[in-house]
C-alpha positions, -999 to 999 in steps of 0.1 A, spaced: -154 213 47 -129 194 25 -126 161 9 -138 130 28 -109 110 41 -105 72 46 -79 46 52 -67 34 17 -65 -4 12 -54 -24 -18 -31 -52 -29 3 -51 -45 21 -78 -64 48 -101 -50 79 -116 -67 90 -152 -58 61 -165 -37 33 -189 -41 11 -159 -34 5 -134 -62 -4 -103 -41 -2 -90 -5 -27 -66 11 -15 -31 20 -30 -1 37 -23 36 44 -10 45 79 -35 74 81 -67 84 63 -62 102 29 -85 121 7 -108 97 -12 -102 118 -43 -66 105 -43 -75 68 -43 -72 63 -81 -38 80 -83 -26 60 -53 -37 28 -71 -19 38 -102 13 45 -83 12 12 -64 4 -8 -95 40 -3 -106 54 -18 -74 65 -54 -69 78 -65 -35 101 -94 -27 97 -119 1 99 -122 30 77 -93 40 62 -86 74 31 -69 86 40 -32 92 68 -31 66 67 2 47 60 -4 10 59 33 -1 69 63 19 50 96 16 27 84 -13 18 113 -36 34 137 -12 6 133 13 28 125 42 12 91 45 30 58 42 17 25 27 24 -5 49 20 -43 45 -10 -59 62 1 -95 62 32 -116 68 45 -135 38 74 -158 48 101 -170 24 
């Protein structure tokens, strides 16, 4: 039957803002077994401001064909 899939949500760090993190999510459901590896990959990413909802943070994470996008607007 395969691995259960779900939308992956987490936060990533921001440079140069009063906020320390911004929420992000996957564009499609991914295997739940990949969540820890996705978290490790995203923990190395810092984004600059401004950043808008829907901006792509990471393309094709772990070669899944799924992008990670921003879930909140952070103005300059």
